[in-house]
Phi, psi and omega in degrees: 000156177288156176305148185274129171282118187299325183287348179261355180301130188289308176189163171236129183297139182270336183240178175309311168227130182274156178287157183301322186283000175301331182285341187270048182263164185250357182300150184293340182276357184236161175242148175286165178303318182293323178294323177292313183299334182273357185229120177300320181299320181286325175298315180297320179294327175299316178298316178301321179296323178294322176299332186294346178281351182298147183279158166211144187241038173281079181059047187274349180255089178051046177085004183238159170273153180299335179300339178292350175258017176237184176277004180271342186201163169233162174250127189288338183269113186291342181275352181293141180296341179298337179295336180297334177301329192237355183251008175088004181258007175287138180199176178289343174268332181236084185270160175229146178051038183282105185253010186302302181292322182300309183287330174290331172295317176298320178294319177301314182297321178296314179298320178299316179299312185295332179273335190235347188241006180265140176083017179283156182240347179050052186304324183293345183247011191301330185258013178284159183296332186261001187301317182299317178296319178302313186286347171280321181281319191305312182302332182291336181301324178302317182288323176298316182295318178297321176296314182301321176300317177297320179297317179297321177295325177295316179298328179284314187292326180289337178271314195245354178070257186274119187219163175294142175251107184243122181238020175213164176288132181235161176282169178300319180297317178296321179298319184281004174234015182289129181275137174289153174240165183297148180304323179300324178294318179297314180296321177297320178298314180301312182297318180296315179298317180294322178300315181289317183293329178297337177277344187249333182280151179284157175293322177208174180254015173295129182059030180247094184078185187280319185263130181263078184277147176259159176091001181277158182290133179238178175304315181296324178296316179298319178293326180292318176293321177302315181295318180292315180297320179295323177295316177298317180299330181273343187287158186307324182298323182253356184222062187298336180271002179053053176294112185297332181297332178288323176293321178298316179298322179294319178296315181294325178295316179293325182288341173301330176274311184299316182289343178241029185307311183294315181296325180278342176086024182253144174201161176291133179292137180287345180235106183304324181296333180300334186288347188230019178260192187293335182243032181297335179291350177265352180294143178288350176277331184280119180276322180202135177220148177261120176296139180240012176084178180263116185201182178224012184298322181292323178291317178300323181283341188231355169297145182300148168302140183098342173268136182307124179087349182276140180225002176063149167204289183266118182242123177302147178267168172292332175307311180290315182303318181289341179289338178283125182286170166291160184289354174265005178093355177288145173294145173286139187220117181293341178278351176276116188301317181296318178294319182295321183289331180221071192290350185249015178263140171057046178260167172315128182306333180291337177303314185286344179261001182243322190234137172266120182247166179305136178079357174292143174281108187197138355277351178249222185268357182270135178291137174285141180246093184267354178294153183301122184096351178286170186292345180235013185243177175298150008271020177305129182304129179067017170292160180302139174261350181268344185093006183221155170239165183273135173249320187303131182075347182278127186269110184284350179282343178285140177222143176258010176290146179302131177079009181296143182287332181237112182246352176201164183205163178287145177229138178228121181275122182285126176262322176215141169217163190296326179299322177298318180301316179298320180287323173302314182298313181300317180296317180294318183296315183290328176285330181284320191239357178052038183206117186285348182252003187291138169220162172208188185296325183273342182226089190272016176227141179279162175301318180298315179299320182296313180295319182291335172297316180295314181293327188265005181305150175304137181093345176245300173052045173284147181302145180294146171291148185285144177286353180270358181295141173289158178304321181294315180291320178301316181298322177297315178294322178298316179298323177292321177299318178297321181297312184282324181292319188253015181305137178062029175242014174086024182251321189302318179306315184277327179299314180298329179284311183292333175278350186058050182234043182292345177302337178297339182281348194295302186258122184249127184246151171230187176234128177271126185241122178234149179249123180232174181302327182282349180133198181268133177247139180240129180226123175291135182218147176284126180261324188201147170242113188267158177281129178236131183214148181300334181295341183286354180292335174228155178290154167286144170279128185303141179300331177298324177287320179295326178293321180288324185226102183282000175280338178293146180245129180293144178291148185306136175092350184258003181294000000 
């Protein structure tokens, strides 16, 4: 979608759900319902406003990425609220990433559109030159809005579990008496909406109306959310009895994309780096991305200390670094002397596109010096404590040097891409059938084939996983593959929860780097032991929300 003009934003809901008459205001910054209904431009801007609720994680949690609350990264600034995720100070009074009111505002706006903006004819503009193009685009907005509502519900259910399901505009009083429903009901609603919308949305917006906008919801986007929601519904957190039919449904949902890959226009990008540059939204692998504008804030936050303009924030851990295999498929092992002495040689190519390591030339032609006393290492204030800096999504062409030719660049946050679909499918298939080679009429690719497609893409070419792996060992390798492939894309935080594997968060490692006459020495070291508790599988519902609506039930452990 195009950037939003602030003066045209129709409204932002003031309550969990705003009353219908909230639209009938007289302030100059707002339009009445009738004024919106009479103007195609205002209707379209209303739709754009609903899109504005979509997430992006370019340091969106008090200057940090959500990955800093996982075993993949730390945030160097101890005062950042992201630390509350891991230091025991998170609570129903002190929430982090609290999206309850935000997404319900988006749901209210979606419901308002569906009740008041569908079926309009814009009679006063009927003889205008653009009317025909408008009326080609306009009916599709209904389907986009319904999808966005489903997406917002997904963001809510994965955080809060049992929540109210509201599909109409309600008054403030009705909102404050809304009963929560089971998470399974919410997930079923999401899957059902996506199934229907996939039949109504276009495959692309080429030759669709006059304006060729990017970032709009397509058939593939609806199928991608369906596949992700079905995978969550099948996962241990939401499927404690391991109902195999849910895994089968998740596999079939993902295969709706895989089996129609050519028609939908998706394929793995031959250049992994393309996925995180200025035009990643044009890659055939990217199913949906949110534009974040032309800026340099992410680079300022993640260029190494010691680089002009860099101040560090999200630093990859040794836990993540060790998850990247050697390029021959062997696991990296700190007890192997050769690997320990030169830990950054001959690794999975994705390692170098995700993590900045000592002696790498970054962001320009100068090698980073992360060893103690080096120009980018401790004891420099706010230098990385893990021994690593972030590369993924960071644009090295940007410079903060005086007179630099490139000082900012476009950023697009990936919401869905084809590699995730393949990994979703592989996980669902092996859990459904306990056989890494199984296929059938509805799922014509094996779990093993799906993972090996991701590993074997041009530009990565990691060795294929063996067909002799047991399902249990394969699943372990698959989870690691998902970790390295999707690092810093907003998955690890939720994957550990849906797998019920939060124990992985406990011990956080870095690498101590020293420079001596004999050369550079690398030593793995424990940095932190974090608090892990079962209550962390879901967010607390803020006490402010519980005060407004006593029908809401606090999640276990947060009372």
